[in-house]
Every structure is written in structure tokens, then in C-alpha cells.
C-alpha positions in Angstrom: 183.7 142.3 176.1 184.8 141.9 172.5 182.6 143.4 169.8 179.9 144.9 172.1 176.9 146.6 170.4 178.4 146.1 166.9 178.3 142.3 167.3 174.7 142.5 168.4 173.7 144.7 165.4 175.2 142.4 162.7 172.5 139.6 162.9 169.8 142.3 162.8 171.3 143.8 159.6 171.5 140.3 158.1 167.9 139.7 158.9 166.9 143.1 157.5 168.7 142.2 154.3 166.7 138.9 154.1 163.4 140.6 154.9 164.1 143.3 152.2 164.9 140.6 149.6 161.8 138.6 150.6 159.6 141.7 150.2 161.1 142.6 146.9 160.6 139.0 145.6 156.9 139.0 146.9 156.4 142.4 145.3 157.7 141.2 141.9 155.4 138.2 142.1 152.3 140.2 143.0 153.0 142.8 140.4 153.4 140.1 137.7 150.1 138.5 138.7 148.2 141.8 138.7 149.8 142.9 135.4 148.9 139.6 133.7 145.3 139.9 135.0 145.0 143.5 133.7 146.9 143.2 130.4 146.1 139.6 129.4 143.4 138.6 127.0 140.0 138.3 128.4 138.2 136.2 125.8 138.2 132.5 126.3 137.5 130.3 123.3 136.5 126.6 123.5 140.1 125.5 122.7 141.6 127.8 125.4 139.2 126.6 128.1 139.6 122.9 127.2 141.6 120.8 129.7 145.3 120.2 128.7 146.4 116.6 129.1 150.0 116.2 127.8 149.1 117.2 124.3 146.2 114.6 124.1 142.7 115.7 123.2 140.6 114.8 126.2 137.5 114.4 124.1 139.1 111.6 122.0 140.4 109.2 124.5 142.3 109.3 127.7 141.1 108.9 131.3 137.6 107.6 131.7 137.0 106.6 128.1 138.1 103.0 128.5 141.3 103.6 126.5 144.7 103.2 128.0 146.1 106.6 129.0 149.7 107.1 127.8 152.0 107.7 130.8 155.2 108.1 128.8 155.2 111.8 129.1 154.9 111.6 132.9 157.8 109.1 133.0 160.0 111.4 131.1 159.0 114.3 133.3 159.9 112.3 136.4 163.3 111.4 135.0 163.9 115.0 134.3 163.1 115.9 137.9 165.4 113.2 139.2 168.3 114.3 137.1 167.5 118.0 137.8 167.7 117.3 141.5 171.0 115.5 141.0 172.3 118.8 139.5 171.0 120.7 142.5 172.9 118.3 144.9 176.2 118.7 143.0 176.2 122.4 142.8 177.2 123.0 146.5 179.8 120.1 146.1 181.4 121.9 143.2 181.5 125.2 145.0 183.2 123.9 148.1 185.3 121.2 146.3 188.7 122.6 147.6 187.5 122.6 151.2 186.0 119.1 151.3 187.4 116.0 152.9 188.2 113.0 150.7 185.2 111.2 152.2 182.9 113.7 150.5 184.4 112.8 147.1 183.6 109.1 147.7 180.1 110.0 148.7 179.7 111.9 145.4 181.1 108.9 143.4 178.6 106.7 145.2 175.8 109.1 144.4 176.7 109.1 140.7 177.0 105.3 140.6 173.5 105.0 142.1 172.1 107.4 139.5 174.0 105.4 136.8 172.2 102.2 137.9 168.9 104.0 137.6 169.8 105.4 134.2 170.8 101.9 132.9 167.5 100.6 134.3 165.6 103.3 132.4 167.5 102.5 129.2 166.7 98.7 129.5 163.0 99.5 130.1 163.1 101.7 126.9 161.4 104.6 128.6 163.3 107.2 126.6 162.3 105.7 123.2 159.6 107.7 121.4 158.3 105.0 119.0 
């Protein structure tokens, strides 16, 4: 048999590395939450405890007051998420570019063209104008 006990031990070591990294990440998160609770300010003022609604004062308009609630901030946030996810999809493509088949290149071009159509639609609807 080729490899023997060494081949059986490798996956265990790989899982151990993953578990150690997961525990370190959880530990950092827990320590950050505890430190902010212990070291952070404890006094809450009226302004600090007031609900935050995209920079709008909730007492002078907004949801439930009969006024139209501005959704422009949310539209821009959604656009950011879409284009941020695009970047996340392209990162593995850029890393493995030399090993990819030509079909993957055409898939990437198709993906960019679809996003371009969405971007042109957003421009025509004037979502990015702040007037």
C-alpha cells in the first residue's frame, strides 16, 4: 500500500489546522465583544439611544408619519452589494486565469456584459444622482 499511515494522518492534520484557526477567530471575536463591553462608555444620552435611519431624524418624518420615506440610500447600498459581489466572483477567476479553459473567459465576458446592462439601467433611472 502506498502512503500507509502517513496518508491517513494528513486529513487529520488539515482538519486540526482548520479547527485551530476557527477557535482563534472565535476567540478574537469573543475577546473583542467582552473588551468593548468592559471598556466602552456606559452613559447613554437621548441622541445615542435614538434610532438611526440613514441619517434622517426619525422624529421629523420618515416611516409612519405620512411622509414619503427616502429609499435612495438603500438603492445605493444595494448597488454597492451587487458590485461588491461581482468583485468576489472575479477574484478566483483572476487567481486561476492561466489554468482556465477558454470557455471560462467567455463566461466572464458574459457576466461583465450582464452587469453592464444593469449599470446602464441604473444610470438611465438616475439612481446615482444626489440631487
